[in-house]
C-alpha angles and dihedrals in degrees: 000000000000089000091054094047090050091049092049089047094051093047095046093042090051094048096042109025093181096155094053092049092050091048092050093049095046098044100030091241133288093317097045126116097280106038096038091083095050132066116271091246089071091058091049092048091049091051091049093050094046092048104041108026097061090043092051092048092048092049092047091053091047092049090049094046094048092042091230095165092067096039100052117098111237097235091053097057093104091205092157094052092044090047094052093046094045093047094051093046095046090047090052092049091049092050092045093051091047091049091051090061090063112090121236099043096246095114092049090049091052092049092049091046093059097032096091091061088062105028099053093055089042092056090047091051091049091047091053090047092050093049091048090047093050091049090054096056111109118221119257115270113262094239090056091054094046093052091062096048123085104215115200113231097202092238114120117222 
């Protein structure tokens, strides 16, 4: 289930990078007043944490609340697809963070230049894995739904 949550997190964080946008607006970007005095890797790490950590926590709570782990059919887990997508994305992030520690910016530019050749297929793989995962979720049992509903009996007290 961790693999699926990580895949959902990467896909949602890539589509809606809310944390990075907030960080950019608050600090005026990597060369603003605050981050100017620190290495660029700190700005990139802050953006990653603000984008992916809240998303991962929110998805974990949603998966727990909806009891997804018990409702997913085993052959729809998509562990292989999630694993491939997660591995490629985490490898890219690691290389990008390492490249941003090298002064001059040439290494970061080279990583970003070739990133689209890996990230676009990665997002497609994760999208397919998410769709397959969502298709495999069984509906809640009827008795579980009825327990949470207060049905009026029509009899006044």
